[in-house]
C-alpha positions as CSV (number, residue, x, y, z in Angstrom):
1,X,0.0,0.0,0.0
2,X,2.8,2.5,0.9
3,X,4.6,1.4,-2.3
4,X,1.5,2.1,-4.4
5,X,1.3,5.6,-2.9
6,X,5.0,6.3,-3.4
7,X,4.5,5.3,-7.1
8,X,1.5,7.5,-7.5
9,X,3.3,10.5,-6.1
10,X,6.3,9.8,-8.1
11,X,4.3,9.8,-11.3
12,X,2.6,12.9,-10.2
13,X,5.9,14.4,-9.6
14,X,7.2,13.3,-12.9
15,X,4.3,14.8,-14.9
16,X,4.6,18.1,-13.1
17,X,8.3,18.3,-13.8
18,X,7.8,17.4,-17.4
19,X,5.1,20.2,-17.9
20,X,7.4,22.8,-16.4
21,X,10.4,21.6,-18.5
22,X,8.3,21.8,-21.7
23,X,7.1,25.3,-20.8
24,X,10.7,26.6,-19.9
25,X,12.1,25.0,-23.2
26,X,9.3,26.7,-25.2
27,X,10.0,30.0,-23.7
28,X,13.8,29.8,-24.1
29,X,13.1,28.9,-27.7
30,X,11.2,32.1,-28.3
31,X,13.9,34.1,-26.5
32,X,16.7,32.6,-28.6
33,X,14.8,33.0,-31.8
34,X,14.4,36.8,-31.2
35,X,18.3,37.0,-31.0
36,X,18.7,35.4,-34.3
37,X,18.3,37.1,-37.6
38,X,14.7,37.0,-39.0
39,X,13.9,35.6,-42.4
40,X,13.4,38.2,-45.2
41,X,9.7,38.2,-45.2
42,X,9.4,38.7,-41.5
43,X,12.0,41.5,-41.6
44,X,10.1,43.2,-44.4
45,X,6.8,42.8,-42.5
46,X,8.4,44.3,-39.3
47,X,10.0,47.2,-41.3
48,X,6.7,48.2,-42.9
49,X,4.9,48.1,-39.4
50,X,7.7,50.4,-38.1
51,X,7.5,52.7,-41.0
52,X,3.7,52.9,-40.7
53,X,4.1,53.7,-37.0
54,X,6.5,56.6,-37.6
55,X,4.2,58.0,-40.3
56,X,1.2,57.7,-38.2
57,X,2.9,59.6,-35.4
58,X,4.0,62.4,-37.8
59,X,0.5,62.7,-39.3
60,X,-1.2,62.5,-36.0
61,X,-3.6,59.8,-37.2
62,X,-4.2,57.3,-40.0
63,X,-1.7,57.4,-42.8
64,X,-2.8,58.1,-46.5
65,X,-6.4,58.7,-45.3
66,X,-8.2,60.9,-47.7
67,X,-11.2,63.2,-47.0
68,X,-13.6,60.3,-47.6
69,X,-12.1,58.4,-44.6
70,X,-12.6,61.4,-42.4
71,X,-16.2,62.0,-43.6
72,X,-17.1,58.3,-43.0
73,X,-15.6,58.4,-39.6
74,X,-17.5,61.6,-38.7
75,X,-20.7,60.0,-39.9
76,X,-20.1,56.9,-37.8
77,X,-19.3,58.9,-34.7
78,X,-22.4,60.9,-35.2
79,X,-24.7,57.7,-35.6
80,X,-23.0,56.2,-32.5
81,X,-23.7,59.4,-30.4
82,X,-27.3,59.4,-31.5
83,X,-27.7,55.7,-30.5
84,X,-25.7,55.7,-27.3
85,X,-25.7,59.3,-26.0
86,X,-23.2,61.9,-25.5
87,X,-19.5,61.6,-24.7
88,X,-16.2,61.3,-26.5
89,X,-16.3,58.1,-28.5
90,X,-12.7,58.2,-29.5
91,X,-11.5,57.6,-25.9
92,X,-11.7,54.4,-23.8
93,X,-14.2,54.9,-21.0
94,X,-13.1,55.3,-17.4
95,X,-14.7,52.8,-14.9
96,X,-14.9,53.7,-11.2
97,X,-15.7,50.7,-8.9
98,X,-16.6,51.6,-5.3
């Protein structure tokens, strides 16, 4: 009976250790992958995202958005304000829990 409990605990310990080792190996693979050079497609994708980020910061909003975009956005905001009431719909609401 004691032997059975010891074997049960050892199998539980073994499964717990194996789960933690798999997680740690998975995380270390991600860390090591970031230090390596990216493949050309990933590098191009990240470069375009960074380029868009700098352009949007300089423009103060969406990049290459014409007057049609601004008109559609204003119409959508007006429709939402009619449906849900007043307030600034471009900001995330603040919640206060008491």
